[in-house]
C-alpha positions, 0 to 999 in steps of 0.5 A: 446945860443938862445933868446926865451922869453923876458927878465925878470930881477932878481929884486924883482919885477920880480919872474920868471927869465927866459931869454934864452934856450940852445940848450938842453933845459936848461933855463939860468938866476939865475941857470939851469933848463929844460924848459918844456913849453913856456909861455901860459895860459887859462882862463878856470878851471880846463883847457883843455888838447887839448889846451896845447902846448906841449901836456903833456905826459900821456903814457909810451909805455914801461909800460906793464900791467900784470893784476895787477888790472884784472876785478877791477872797478875804478872811476877816478874823473878828469880822462879825462885829466892831472894826472887823464888820465894817471891813467885811462890809466895805470889802463886800461892797468892793466885790470881795467874797468875804469869810468871817471867823469868829468865836461865839458871837453868833448874833452879831455875825449872823447880823453882818452875814445878812447885811452883806447878802442884802448888799448882793455880796457873799459871805461865809461864817466860821465860829471857833477858837483861834488860839487852837492852831487846828482851827486855824488850819481848818479855816484856811482848808474851808476857805480853799475848799469853798473858793479855791484861793485866798487873796487877803488875810485881815488879822483883826480878832483880839481881846483886852482886859483892864487891870489897874497895874501889873500885879493884878494880871494873873499869869492866866490872863496874860497867857490868854491875851497873848494867845488870843491876839499874836499866837492865833495871828501866827498860826492862821498866817503860817497856814494861809501863805501856801495859798497866797499869790500877790496878796495882802496881809493886814493886821491890826495893832493899836495906838496903845502900842505907841503911847503906852497904856498902864491898865492894858500892860498885856494887851500892849504887849501883844499889840506891839508884838503885832508890830514887829511880826508885821515888819518882819513878815513884810520883808520876808515876803516882799519878793514873794509879791505879798504885801504885809501891813498893819492898822493902828486904831485910835479909840473906836467904839467897838464891843472891845470897849464896854467889854474892857473898861470900867463903866464910867470911862466910856463917856470920855473915850476919845476926849484926849484925841485932837478931835476930842471924840471916839471914832466909829468903825465906818471911819477906818474901813476904807484904810483897810480897803486901801491896803488890800487893793492895788492902790497900795501895791507899793506899800508894805511893812507900814503901820497906818495910824488912824486915831483923830491926832491922838498919836502923830505916827 
């Protein structure tokens, strides 16, 4: 055994329990689990991927596109990094033209665009605040001006903040989280709908909606709203040929993790799943491809769970 991190005991005041890892990367304390990353934290939201160590794995080199999204136009919010980056790259591999909408993570966004272009794909970047309905309208208008249509809308952008109890959540934080995670989704979808025909809307919710997370109460509230939004909108749009579904990720190694959690929680992320590890963004991207493609032509109003067995949905 090799000592790597400070000892954290199993008493009730210590929540993470990591003391050592073996040579094959398995953590040892109360149970075995795979250590995906050492302790680390960021003081910005929603976080910067280039500053993470190790960097998330966003592309599977063995994934070969076969034109499932050929000539489709996709808007992907939060497409600069994390799950959004993986989705953007997999969409490009399948032939889609990708419009990435992000806040101010310019280094991450530029890298994603460059990566897509090296694959022979096409990517357009738009930076701004999705809490602002005028910016959301502008995203749609610019997409139409450049590409003339919108086939796929992926509402993926979001923020999360760790607070130990409800009383610690300020009114300002609650307002900010809800506006970032669900108001923005409403605005962008509302403005995109008039230009969508037989398209697909894919929303990102969270496992926390279904299992509860006591230190992410405002985040869970927003993600629960996304589930309701998805189901109601799916019923509303079914006869118009527009499918609406959501993906519910478990613990993935994305910038949200070091931007949210106390640094000593990072090594144990995903340890309570059946697979005893957190996941990499490339492991969820094909689900977004499925929901965007004709393969899911009879799938709407569904919540697809990808969580290593932590929640059986």
